[in-house]
mmJSON file of the N, C-alpha and C atoms, coordinates in Angstrom:
{"data_MODEL":{"atom_site":{
"group_PDB":["ATOM","ATOM","ATOM","ATOM","ATOM","ATOM","ATOM","ATOM","ATOM","ATOM","ATOM","ATOM","ATOM","ATOM","ATOM","ATOM","ATOM","ATOM","ATOM","ATOM","ATOM","ATOM","ATOM","ATOM","ATOM","ATOM","ATOM","ATOM","ATOM","ATOM","ATOM","ATOM","ATOM","ATOM","ATOM","ATOM","ATOM","ATOM","ATOM","ATOM","ATOM","ATOM","ATOM","ATOM","ATOM","ATOM","ATOM","ATOM","ATOM","ATOM","ATOM","ATOM","ATOM","ATOM","ATOM","ATOM","ATOM","ATOM","ATOM","ATOM","ATOM","ATOM","ATOM","ATOM","ATOM","ATOM","ATOM","ATOM","ATOM","ATOM","ATOM","ATOM","ATOM","ATOM","ATOM","ATOM","ATOM","ATOM","ATOM","ATOM","ATOM","ATOM","ATOM","ATOM","ATOM","ATOM","ATOM","ATOM","ATOM","ATOM","ATOM","ATOM","ATOM","ATOM","ATOM","ATOM","ATOM","ATOM","ATOM","ATOM","ATOM","ATOM","ATOM","ATOM","ATOM","ATOM","ATOM","ATOM","ATOM","ATOM","ATOM","ATOM","ATOM","ATOM","ATOM","ATOM","ATOM","ATOM","ATOM","ATOM","ATOM","ATOM","ATOM","ATOM","ATOM","ATOM","ATOM","ATOM","ATOM","ATOM","ATOM","ATOM","ATOM","ATOM","ATOM","ATOM","ATOM","ATOM","ATOM","ATOM","ATOM","ATOM","ATOM","ATOM","ATOM","ATOM","ATOM","ATOM","ATOM","ATOM","ATOM","ATOM","ATOM","ATOM","ATOM","ATOM","ATOM","ATOM","ATOM","ATOM","ATOM","ATOM","ATOM","ATOM","ATOM","ATOM","ATOM","ATOM","ATOM","ATOM","ATOM","ATOM","ATOM","ATOM","ATOM","ATOM","ATOM","ATOM","ATOM","ATOM","ATOM","ATOM","ATOM","ATOM","ATOM","ATOM","ATOM","ATOM","ATOM","ATOM","ATOM","ATOM","ATOM","ATOM","ATOM","ATOM","ATOM","ATOM","ATOM","ATOM","ATOM","ATOM","ATOM","ATOM","ATOM","ATOM","ATOM","ATOM","ATOM","ATOM","ATOM","ATOM","ATOM","ATOM","ATOM","ATOM"],
"id":[1,2,3,4,5,6,7,8,9,10,11,12,13,14,15,16,17,18,19,20,21,22,23,24,25,26,27,28,29,30,31,32,33,34,35,36,37,38,39,40,41,42,43,44,45,46,47,48,49,50,51,52,53,54,55,56,57,58,59,60,61,62,63,64,65,66,67,68,69,70,71,72,73,74,75,76,77,78,79,80,81,82,83,84,85,86,87,88,89,90,91,92,93,94,95,96,97,98,99,100,101,102,103,104,105,106,107,108,109,110,111,112,113,114,115,116,117,118,119,120,121,122,123,124,125,126,127,128,129,130,131,132,133,134,135,136,137,138,139,140,141,142,143,144,145,146,147,148,149,150,151,152,153,154,155,156,157,158,159,160,161,162,163,164,165,166,167,168,169,170,171,172,173,174,175,176,177,178,179,180,181,182,183,184,185,186,187,188,189,190,191,192,193,194,195,196,197,198,199,200,201,202,203,204,205,206,207,208,209,210,211,212,213,214,215,216],
"type_symbol":["N","C","C","N","C","C","N","C","C","N","C","C","N","C","C","N","C","C","N","C","C","N","C","C","N","C","C","N","C","C","N","C","C","N","C","C","N","C","C","N","C","C","N","C","C","N","C","C","N","C","C","N","C","C","N","C","C","N","C","C","N","C","C","N","C","C","N","C","C","N","C","C","N","C","C","N","C","C","N","C","C","N","C","C","N","C","C","N","C","C","N","C","C","N","C","C","N","C","C","N","C","C","N","C","C","N","C","C","N","C","C","N","C","C","N","C","C","N","C","C","N","C","C","N","C","C","N","C","C","N","C","C","N","C","C","N","C","C","N","C","C","N","C","C","N","C","C","N","C","C","N","C","C","N","C","C","N","C","C","N","C","C","N","C","C","N","C","C","N","C","C","N","C","C","N","C","C","N","C","C","N","C","C","N","C","C","N","C","C","N","C","C","N","C","C","N","C","C","N","C","C","N","C","C","N","C","C","N","C","C","N","C","C","N","C","C"],
"label_atom_id":["N","CA","C","N","CA","C","N","CA","C","N","CA","C","N","CA","C","N","CA","C","N","CA","C","N","CA","C","N","CA","C","N","CA","C","N","CA","C","N","CA","C","N","CA","C","N","CA","C","N","CA","C","N","CA","C","N","CA","C","N","CA","C","N","CA","C","N","CA","C","N","CA","C","N","CA","C","N","CA","C","N","CA","C","N","CA","C","N","CA","C","N","CA","C","N","CA","C","N","CA","C","N","CA","C","N","CA","C","N","CA","C","N","CA","C","N","CA","C","N","CA","C","N","CA","C","N","CA","C","N","CA","C","N","CA","C","N","CA","C","N","CA","C","N","CA","C","N","CA","C","N","CA","C","N","CA","C","N","CA","C","N","CA","C","N","CA","C","N","CA","C","N","CA","C","N","CA","C","N","CA","C","N","CA","C","N","CA","C","N","CA","C","N","CA","C","N","CA","C","N","CA","C","N","CA","C","N","CA","C","N","CA","C","N","CA","C","N","CA","C","N","CA","C","N","CA","C","N","CA","C","N","CA","C","N","CA","C","N","CA","C","N","CA","C","N","CA","C","N","CA","C"],
"label_alt_id":[null,null,null,null,null,null,null,null,null,null,null,null,null,null,null,null,null,null,null,null,null,null,null,null,null,null,null,null,null,null,null,null,null,null,null,null,null,null,null,null,null,null,null,null,null,null,null,null,null,null,null,null,null,null,null,null,null,null,null,null,null,null,null,null,null,null,null,null,null,null,null,null,null,null,null,null,null,null,null,null,null,null,null,null,null,null,null,null,null,null,null,null,null,null,null,null,null,null,null,null,null,null,null,null,null,null,null,null,null,null,null,null,null,null,null,null,null,null,null,null,null,null,null,null,null,null,null,null,null,null,null,null,null,null,null,null,null,null,null,null,null,null,null,null,null,null,null,null,null,null,null,null,null,null,null,null,null,null,null,null,null,null,null,null,null,null,null,null,null,null,null,null,null,null,null,null,null,null,null,null,null,null,null,null,null,null,null,null,null,null,null,null,null,null,null,null,null,null,null,null,null,null,null,null,null,null,null,null,null,null,null,null,null,null,null,null],
"label_comp_id":["MET","MET","MET","GLY","GLY","GLY","TYR","TYR","TYR","TRP","TRP","TRP","ASN","ASN","ASN","ASP","ASP","ASP","ILE","ILE","ILE","LEU","LEU","LEU","LEU","LEU","LEU","TYR","TYR","TYR","SER","SER","SER","SER","SER","SER","GLN","GLN","GLN","ILE","ILE","ILE","GLN","GLN","GLN","ILE","ILE","ILE","PHE","PHE","PHE","ALA","ALA","ALA","ASN","ASN","ASN","LEU","LEU","LEU","GLY","GLY","GLY","TYR","TYR","TYR","LEU","LEU","LEU","ALA","ALA","ALA","LEU","LEU","LEU","ASP","ASP","ASP","TRP","TRP","TRP","VAL","VAL","VAL","ILE","ILE","ILE","THR","THR","THR","PRO","PRO","PRO","THR","THR","THR","GLY","GLY","GLY","PRO","PRO","PRO","LYS","LYS","LYS","LEU","LEU","LEU","LEU","LEU","LEU","GLU","GLU","GLU","LEU","LEU","LEU","ASN","ASN","ASN","ALA","ALA","ALA","ARG","ARG","ARG","ALA","ALA","ALA","GLY","GLY","GLY","LEU","LEU","LEU","GLU","GLU","GLU","VAL","VAL","VAL","GLN","GLN","GLN","ASN","ASN","ASN","VAL","VAL","VAL","SER","SER","SER","GLY","GLY","GLY","ILE","ILE","ILE","ALA","ALA","ALA","LEU","LEU","LEU","ARG","ARG","ARG","SER","SER","SER","ARG","ARG","ARG","LEU","LEU","LEU","GLN","GLN","GLN","LYS","LYS","LYS","VAL","VAL","VAL","GLU","GLU","GLU","ASN","ASN","ASN","LEU","LEU","LEU","ARG","ARG","ARG","ILE","ILE","ILE","THR","THR","THR","ASP","ASP","ASP","PRO","PRO","PRO","VAL","VAL","VAL","LYS","LYS","LYS"],
"label_asym_id":["A","A","A","A","A","A","A","A","A","A","A","A","A","A","A","A","A","A","A","A","A","A","A","A","A","A","A","A","A","A","A","A","A","A","A","A","A","A","A","A","A","A","A","A","A","A","A","A","A","A","A","A","A","A","A","A","A","A","A","A","A","A","A","A","A","A","A","A","A","A","A","A","A","A","A","A","A","A","A","A","A","A","A","A","A","A","A","A","A","A","A","A","A","A","A","A","A","A","A","A","A","A","A","A","A","A","A","A","A","A","A","A","A","A","A","A","A","A","A","A","A","A","A","A","A","A","A","A","A","A","A","A","A","A","A","A","A","A","A","A","A","A","A","A","A","A","A","A","A","A","A","A","A","A","A","A","A","A","A","A","A","A","A","A","A","A","A","A","A","A","A","A","A","A","A","A","A","A","A","A","A","A","A","A","A","A","A","A","A","A","A","A","A","A","A","A","A","A","A","A","A","A","A","A","A","A","A","A","A","A","A","A","A","A","A","A"],
"label_entity_id":["1","1","1","1","1","1","1","1","1","1","1","1","1","1","1","1","1","1","1","1","1","1","1","1","1","1","1","1","1","1","1","1","1","1","1","1","1","1","1","1","1","1","1","1","1","1","1","1","1","1","1","1","1","1","1","1","1","1","1","1","1","1","1","1","1","1","1","1","1","1","1","1","1","1","1","1","1","1","1","1","1","1","1","1","1","1","1","1","1","1","1","1","1","1","1","1","1","1","1","1","1","1","1","1","1","1","1","1","1","1","1","1","1","1","1","1","1","1","1","1","1","1","1","1","1","1","1","1","1","1","1","1","1","1","1","1","1","1","1","1","1","1","1","1","1","1","1","1","1","1","1","1","1","1","1","1","1","1","1","1","1","1","1","1","1","1","1","1","1","1","1","1","1","1","1","1","1","1","1","1","1","1","1","1","1","1","1","1","1","1","1","1","1","1","1","1","1","1","1","1","1","1","1","1","1","1","1","1","1","1","1","1","1","1","1","1"],
"label_seq_id":[1,1,1,2,2,2,3,3,3,4,4,4,5,5,5,6,6,6,7,7,7,8,8,8,9,9,9,10,10,10,11,11,11,12,12,12,13,13,13,14,14,14,15,15,15,16,16,16,17,17,17,18,18,18,19,19,19,20,20,20,21,21,21,22,22,22,23,23,23,24,24,24,25,25,25,26,26,26,27,27,27,28,28,28,29,29,29,30,30,30,31,31,31,32,32,32,33,33,33,34,34,34,35,35,35,36,36,36,37,37,37,38,38,38,39,39,39,40,40,40,41,41,41,42,42,42,43,43,43,44,44,44,45,45,45,46,46,46,47,47,47,48,48,48,49,49,49,50,50,50,51,51,51,52,52,52,53,53,53,54,54,54,55,55,55,56,56,56,57,57,57,58,58,58,59,59,59,60,60,60,61,61,61,62,62,62,63,63,63,64,64,64,65,65,65,66,66,66,67,67,67,68,68,68,69,69,69,70,70,70,71,71,71,72,72,72],
"pdbx_PDB_ins_code":[null,null,null,null,null,null,null,null,null,null,null,null,null,null,null,null,null,null,null,null,null,null,null,null,null,null,null,null,null,null,null,null,null,null,null,null,null,null,null,null,null,null,null,null,null,null,null,null,null,null,null,null,null,null,null,null,null,null,null,null,null,null,null,null,null,null,null,null,null,null,null,null,null,null,null,null,null,null,null,null,null,null,null,null,null,null,null,null,null,null,null,null,null,null,null,null,null,null,null,null,null,null,null,null,null,null,null,null,null,null,null,null,null,null,null,null,null,null,null,null,null,null,null,null,null,null,null,null,null,null,null,null,null,null,null,null,null,null,null,null,null,null,null,null,null,null,null,null,null,null,null,null,null,null,null,null,null,null,null,null,null,null,null,null,null,null,null,null,null,null,null,null,null,null,null,null,null,null,null,null,null,null,null,null,null,null,null,null,null,null,null,null,null,null,null,null,null,null,null,null,null,null,null,null,null,null,null,null,null,null,null,null,null,null,null,null],
"Cartn_x":[131.286,130.861,129.518,128.954,127.625,127.122,127.832,127.364,128.199,129.096,130.035,129.322,128.334,127.628,126.898,126.312,125.642,126.641,127.788,128.81,129.311,129.512,129.941,128.901,127.632,126.573,126.479,126.454,126.375,127.572,128.742,129.95,129.857,129.352,129.184,128.175,127.095,126.081,126.643,127.399,128.005,129.002,129.801,130.799,130.121,129.042,128.333,127.698,127.096,126.46,127.495,128.641,129.667,130.402,130.452,131.1,132.553,133.284,134.682,135.652,135.165,136.076,136.597,137.848,138.439,138.124,137.681,137.447,137.655,137.744,137.898,136.769,136.187,135.097,135.504,135.233,135.515,134.205,134.097,132.888,133.139,132.085,132.098,130.843,130.929,129.758,129.231,127.97,127.324,126.288,125.709,124.659,123.469,123.268,122.151,122.581,123.851,124.321,125.475,125.907,127.049,126.695,127.674,127.533,128.749,128.512,129.588,130.104,131.394,132.001,132.507,133.12,133.827,134.005,133.943,134.227,135.447,136.458,137.691,137.948,138.31,138.643,139.97,140.802,142.094,142.277,142.642,142.879,144.203,144.264,145.493,146.54,147.74,148.839,148.698,147.943,147.823,147.23,146.344,145.785,146.909,147.838,148.962,149.908,150.115,151.002,150.454,149.171,148.559,148.533,148.162,148.035,149.381,150.368,151.666,151.655,150.59,150.456,150.322,151.138,151.096,149.768,149.246,147.975,148.019,149.135,149.252,148.92,149.405,149.153,147.67,146.988,145.546,144.77,145.15,144.45,144.646,145.828,146.089,145.162,144.798,143.915,142.504,142.08,140.7,140.57,141.668,141.626,140.684,140.468,139.571,138.186,137.938,136.657,135.606,134.49,133.408,132.151,131.733,130.528,129.472,128.309,127.224,126.069,126.109,125.051,125.696,125.409,126.066,125.868,124.771,124.539,125.536,125.992,126.973,128.291],
"Cartn_y":[69.147,68.953,69.621,70.33,70.888,71.351,72.247,72.832,72.404,71.469,71.12,70.71,69.83,69.373,70.528,71.426,72.592,73.477,73.721,74.571,73.948,72.64,71.974,72.124,71.927,72.06,73.499,74.47,75.883,76.263,75.776,76.098,75.542,74.318,73.719,74.509,74.92,75.696,77.044,77.689,78.98,78.822,77.751,77.525,77.379,76.63,76.451,77.77,78.495,79.773,80.796,80.873,81.865,81.498,80.199,79.727,80.206,80.136,80.556,79.389,78.164,77.027,76.936,77.274,77.253,78.566,78.478,79.682,79.367,80.401,80.244,80.998,80.376,80.987,81.111,82.262,82.482,82.429,81.443,81.221,81.515,81.913,82.004,81.302,80.81,80.213,81.227,81.589,82.542,81.786,82.43,81.749,81.284,81.899,81.499,80.607,80.202,79.303,79.88,79.182,79.643,80.884,81.77,82.978,83.097,83.409,83.617,85.044,85.182,86.502,87.009,86.094,86.554,85.413,85.752,84.831,85.376,84.544,84.965,84.112,84.764,84.035,83.296,83.737,83.09,82.972,81.793,81.607,82.242,82.739,83.343,82.311,82.764,81.871,81.328,82.0,81.557,80.154,79.791,78.435,77.417,77.688,76.782,76.798,77.958,78.057,77.276,77.382,76.703,75.196,74.749,73.314,72.639,73.412,72.823,72.041,72.177,71.453,72.468,72.313,73.239,73.115,74.231,74.257,73.408,73.414,72.657,71.178,70.579,69.153,68.882,69.795,69.624,69.784,70.756,70.988,69.848,69.23,68.107,66.932,66.767,65.667,65.839,67.073,67.317,67.932,68.049,68.769,68.166,66.87,66.241,65.937,66.399,66.182,67.108,66.542,67.342,67.126,68.15,68.084,68.969,68.396,69.165,69.381,68.675,68.782,69.032,70.16,70.494,69.419,68.695,67.685,66.539,66.242,65.169,65.583],
"Cartn_z":[153.742,152.365,152.094,153.035,152.982,151.631,151.004,149.753,148.542,148.716,147.657,146.371,146.448,145.24,144.564,145.357,144.787,144.048,144.661,144.044,142.747,142.722,141.489,140.387,140.728,139.728,139.231,140.153,139.758,138.883,139.243,138.477,137.057,136.927,135.599,134.778,135.402,134.695,134.244,135.11,134.776,133.638,133.674,132.626,131.269,131.205,129.933,129.498,130.423,130.094,129.613,130.306,129.96,128.672,128.351,127.127,127.005,128.11,128.112,128.06,128.101,128.187,129.611,129.798,131.133,131.839,133.084,133.881,135.35,136.152,137.598,138.279,139.288,140.032,141.489,142.078,143.497,144.268,145.147,145.939,147.412,148.117,149.58,150.083,151.299,151.941,152.95,152.803,153.705,154.531,155.526,156.308,155.469,154.297,153.436,152.281,152.249,151.2,150.417,149.345,148.555,147.728,147.607,146.788,145.886,144.62,143.665,143.804,144.052,144.168,142.834,142.073,140.884,139.89,138.613,137.52,136.792,136.601,135.938,134.708,133.611,132.39,132.546,133.455,133.731,135.239,135.68,137.11,137.502,138.714,139.208,139.571,139.72,140.091,141.502,142.343,143.733,143.832,142.915,142.917,142.772,141.871,141.659,142.859,143.444,144.606,145.793,146.041,147.186,146.98,145.775,145.538,145.299,144.84,144.519,143.219,142.453,141.187,140.066,139.047,137.919,137.178,136.741,136.031,134.763,134.058,132.809,133.02,134.098,134.319,134.557,135.223,135.443,134.142,133.334,132.078,131.095,131.107,130.207,130.527,131.794,132.179,131.647,131.409,131.005,129.61,128.884,127.619,126.59,126.596,125.622,126.185,127.39,128.044,127.431,127.014,126.42,127.249,127.942,128.78,128.144,127.878,127.285,128.259,129.387,130.385,131.748,132.395,133.666,134.748,134.724,135.746,135.648,134.426,134.232,134.781],
"occupancy":[1.0,1.0,1.0,1.0,1.0,1.0,1.0,1.0,1.0,1.0,1.0,1.0,1.0,1.0,1.0,1.0,1.0,1.0,1.0,1.0,1.0,1.0,1.0,1.0,1.0,1.0,1.0,1.0,1.0,1.0,1.0,1.0,1.0,1.0,1.0,1.0,1.0,1.0,1.0,1.0,1.0,1.0,1.0,1.0,1.0,1.0,1.0,1.0,1.0,1.0,1.0,1.0,1.0,1.0,1.0,1.0,1.0,1.0,1.0,1.0,1.0,1.0,1.0,1.0,1.0,1.0,1.0,1.0,1.0,1.0,1.0,1.0,1.0,1.0,1.0,1.0,1.0,1.0,1.0,1.0,1.0,1.0,1.0,1.0,1.0,1.0,1.0,1.0,1.0,1.0,1.0,1.0,1.0,1.0,1.0,1.0,1.0,1.0,1.0,1.0,1.0,1.0,1.0,1.0,1.0,1.0,1.0,1.0,1.0,1.0,1.0,1.0,1.0,1.0,1.0,1.0,1.0,1.0,1.0,1.0,1.0,1.0,1.0,1.0,1.0,1.0,1.0,1.0,1.0,1.0,1.0,1.0,1.0,1.0,1.0,1.0,1.0,1.0,1.0,1.0,1.0,1.0,1.0,1.0,1.0,1.0,1.0,1.0,1.0,1.0,1.0,1.0,1.0,1.0,1.0,1.0,1.0,1.0,1.0,1.0,1.0,1.0,1.0,1.0,1.0,1.0,1.0,1.0,1.0,1.0,1.0,1.0,1.0,1.0,1.0,1.0,1.0,1.0,1.0,1.0,1.0,1.0,1.0,1.0,1.0,1.0,1.0,1.0,1.0,1.0,1.0,1.0,1.0,1.0,1.0,1.0,1.0,1.0,1.0,1.0,1.0,1.0,1.0,1.0,1.0,1.0,1.0,1.0,1.0,1.0,1.0,1.0,1.0,1.0,1.0,1.0],
"B_iso_or_equiv":[0.0,0.0,0.0,0.0,0.0,0.0,0.0,0.0,0.0,0.0,0.0,0.0,0.0,0.0,0.0,0.0,0.0,0.0,0.0,0.0,0.0,0.0,0.0,0.0,0.0,0.0,0.0,0.0,0.0,0.0,0.0,0.0,0.0,0.0,0.0,0.0,0.0,0.0,0.0,0.0,0.0,0.0,0.0,0.0,0.0,0.0,0.0,0.0,0.0,0.0,0.0,0.0,0.0,0.0,0.0,0.0,0.0,0.0,0.0,0.0,0.0,0.0,0.0,0.0,0.0,0.0,0.0,0.0,0.0,0.0,0.0,0.0,0.0,0.0,0.0,0.0,0.0,0.0,0.0,0.0,0.0,0.0,0.0,0.0,0.0,0.0,0.0,0.0,0.0,0.0,0.0,0.0,0.0,0.0,0.0,0.0,0.0,0.0,0.0,0.0,0.0,0.0,0.0,0.0,0.0,0.0,0.0,0.0,0.0,0.0,0.0,0.0,0.0,0.0,0.0,0.0,0.0,0.0,0.0,0.0,0.0,0.0,0.0,0.0,0.0,0.0,0.0,0.0,0.0,0.0,0.0,0.0,0.0,0.0,0.0,0.0,0.0,0.0,0.0,0.0,0.0,0.0,0.0,0.0,0.0,0.0,0.0,0.0,0.0,0.0,0.0,0.0,0.0,0.0,0.0,0.0,0.0,0.0,0.0,0.0,0.0,0.0,0.0,0.0,0.0,0.0,0.0,0.0,0.0,0.0,0.0,0.0,0.0,0.0,0.0,0.0,0.0,0.0,0.0,0.0,0.0,0.0,0.0,0.0,0.0,0.0,0.0,0.0,0.0,0.0,0.0,0.0,0.0,0.0,0.0,0.0,0.0,0.0,0.0,0.0,0.0,0.0,0.0,0.0,0.0,0.0,0.0,0.0,0.0,0.0,0.0,0.0,0.0,0.0,0.0,0.0],
"pdbx_formal_charge":[null,null,null,null,null,null,null,null,null,null,null,null,null,null,null,null,null,null,null,null,null,null,null,null,null,null,null,null,null,null,null,null,null,null,null,null,null,null,null,null,null,null,null,null,null,null,null,null,null,null,null,null,null,null,null,null,null,null,null,null,null,null,null,null,null,null,null,null,null,null,null,null,null,null,null,null,null,null,null,null,null,null,null,null,null,null,null,null,null,null,null,null,null,null,null,null,null,null,null,null,null,null,null,null,null,null,null,null,null,null,null,null,null,null,null,null,null,null,null,null,null,null,null,null,null,null,null,null,null,null,null,null,null,null,null,null,null,null,null,null,null,null,null,null,null,null,null,null,null,null,null,null,null,null,null,null,null,null,null,null,null,null,null,null,null,null,null,null,null,null,null,null,null,null,null,null,null,null,null,null,null,null,null,null,null,null,null,null,null,null,null,null,null,null,null,null,null,null,null,null,null,null,null,null,null,null,null,null,null,null,null,null,null,null,null,null],
"auth_seq_id":[1,1,1,2,2,2,3,3,3,4,4,4,5,5,5,6,6,6,7,7,7,8,8,8,9,9,9,10,10,10,11,11,11,12,12,12,13,13,13,14,14,14,15,15,15,16,16,16,17,17,17,18,18,18,19,19,19,20,20,20,21,21,21,22,22,22,23,23,23,24,24,24,25,25,25,26,26,26,27,27,27,28,28,28,29,29,29,30,30,30,31,31,31,32,32,32,33,33,33,34,34,34,35,35,35,36,36,36,37,37,37,38,38,38,39,39,39,40,40,40,41,41,41,42,42,42,43,43,43,44,44,44,45,45,45,46,46,46,47,47,47,48,48,48,49,49,49,50,50,50,51,51,51,52,52,52,53,53,53,54,54,54,55,55,55,56,56,56,57,57,57,58,58,58,59,59,59,60,60,60,61,61,61,62,62,62,63,63,63,64,64,64,65,65,65,66,66,66,67,67,67,68,68,68,69,69,69,70,70,70,71,71,71,72,72,72],
"auth_comp_id":["MET","MET","MET","GLY","GLY","GLY","TYR","TYR","TYR","TRP","TRP","TRP","ASN","ASN","ASN","ASP","ASP","ASP","ILE","ILE","ILE","LEU","LEU","LEU","LEU","LEU","LEU","TYR","TYR","TYR","SER","SER","SER","SER","SER","SER","GLN","GLN","GLN","ILE","ILE","ILE","GLN","GLN","GLN","ILE","ILE","ILE","PHE","PHE","PHE","ALA","ALA","ALA","ASN","ASN","ASN","LEU","LEU","LEU","GLY","GLY","GLY","TYR","TYR","TYR","LEU","LEU","LEU","ALA","ALA","ALA","LEU","LEU","LEU","ASP","ASP","ASP","TRP","TRP","TRP","VAL","VAL","VAL","ILE","ILE","ILE","THR","THR","THR","PRO","PRO","PRO","THR","THR","THR","GLY","GLY","GLY","PRO","PRO","PRO","LYS","LYS","LYS","LEU","LEU","LEU","LEU","LEU","LEU","GLU","GLU","GLU","LEU","LEU","LEU","ASN","ASN","ASN","ALA","ALA","ALA","ARG","ARG","ARG","ALA","ALA","ALA","GLY","GLY","GLY","LEU","LEU","LEU","GLU","GLU","GLU","VAL","VAL","VAL","GLN","GLN","GLN","ASN","ASN","ASN","VAL","VAL","VAL","SER","SER","SER","GLY","GLY","GLY","ILE","ILE","ILE","ALA","ALA","ALA","LEU","LEU","LEU","ARG","ARG","ARG","SER","SER","SER","ARG","ARG","ARG","LEU","LEU","LEU","GLN","GLN","GLN","LYS","LYS","LYS","VAL","VAL","VAL","GLU","GLU","GLU","ASN","ASN","ASN","LEU","LEU","LEU","ARG","ARG","ARG","ILE","ILE","ILE","THR","THR","THR","ASP","ASP","ASP","PRO","PRO","PRO","VAL","VAL","VAL","LYS","LYS","LYS"],
"auth_asym_id":["A","A","A","A","A","A","A","A","A","A","A","A","A","A","A","A","A","A","A","A","A","A","A","A","A","A","A","A","A","A","A","A","A","A","A","A","A","A","A","A","A","A","A","A","A","A","A","A","A","A","A","A","A","A","A","A","A","A","A","A","A","A","A","A","A","A","A","A","A","A","A","A","A","A","A","A","A","A","A","A","A","A","A","A","A","A","A","A","A","A","A","A","A","A","A","A","A","A","A","A","A","A","A","A","A","A","A","A","A","A","A","A","A","A","A","A","A","A","A","A","A","A","A","A","A","A","A","A","A","A","A","A","A","A","A","A","A","A","A","A","A","A","A","A","A","A","A","A","A","A","A","A","A","A","A","A","A","A","A","A","A","A","A","A","A","A","A","A","A","A","A","A","A","A","A","A","A","A","A","A","A","A","A","A","A","A","A","A","A","A","A","A","A","A","A","A","A","A","A","A","A","A","A","A","A","A","A","A","A","A","A","A","A","A","A","A"],
"auth_atom_id":["N","CA","C","N","CA","C","N","CA","C","N","CA","C","N","CA","C","N","CA","C","N","CA","C","N","CA","C","N","CA","C","N","CA","C","N","CA","C","N","CA","C","N","CA","C","N","CA","C","N","CA","C","N","CA","C","N","CA","C","N","CA","C","N","CA","C","N","CA","C","N","CA","C","N","CA","C","N","CA","C","N","CA","C","N","CA","C","N","CA","C","N","CA","C","N","CA","C","N","CA","C","N","CA","C","N","CA","C","N","CA","C","N","CA","C","N","CA","C","N","CA","C","N","CA","C","N","CA","C","N","CA","C","N","CA","C","N","CA","C","N","CA","C","N","CA","C","N","CA","C","N","CA","C","N","CA","C","N","CA","C","N","CA","C","N","CA","C","N","CA","C","N","CA","C","N","CA","C","N","CA","C","N","CA","C","N","CA","C","N","CA","C","N","CA","C","N","CA","C","N","CA","C","N","CA","C","N","CA","C","N","CA","C","N","CA","C","N","CA","C","N","CA","C","N","CA","C","N","CA","C","N","CA","C","N","CA","C","N","CA","C","N","CA","C","N","CA","C","N","CA","C"],
"pdbx_PDB_model_num":[1,1,1,1,1,1,1,1,1,1,1,1,1,1,1,1,1,1,1,1,1,1,1,1,1,1,1,1,1,1,1,1,1,1,1,1,1,1,1,1,1,1,1,1,1,1,1,1,1,1,1,1,1,1,1,1,1,1,1,1,1,1,1,1,1,1,1,1,1,1,1,1,1,1,1,1,1,1,1,1,1,1,1,1,1,1,1,1,1,1,1,1,1,1,1,1,1,1,1,1,1,1,1,1,1,1,1,1,1,1,1,1,1,1,1,1,1,1,1,1,1,1,1,1,1,1,1,1,1,1,1,1,1,1,1,1,1,1,1,1,1,1,1,1,1,1,1,1,1,1,1,1,1,1,1,1,1,1,1,1,1,1,1,1,1,1,1,1,1,1,1,1,1,1,1,1,1,1,1,1,1,1,1,1,1,1,1,1,1,1,1,1,1,1,1,1,1,1,1,1,1,1,1,1,1,1,1,1,1,1,1,1,1,1,1,1]
}}}
């Protein structure tokens, strides 16, 4: 779990800054910490293939969620 909380916070901050609504971020962990590789306006199908859960069901759970502060 080393950098998980940092990645969640950075991802929330990036989402608010990018103002894209739904987005996908590709992260790697390096010896000096997490690094963002890529920001995508649409997540690839591989996320759904690996998790076995359709994207629609995940989006329905958060569709009315309004976050104005990345820390929350």
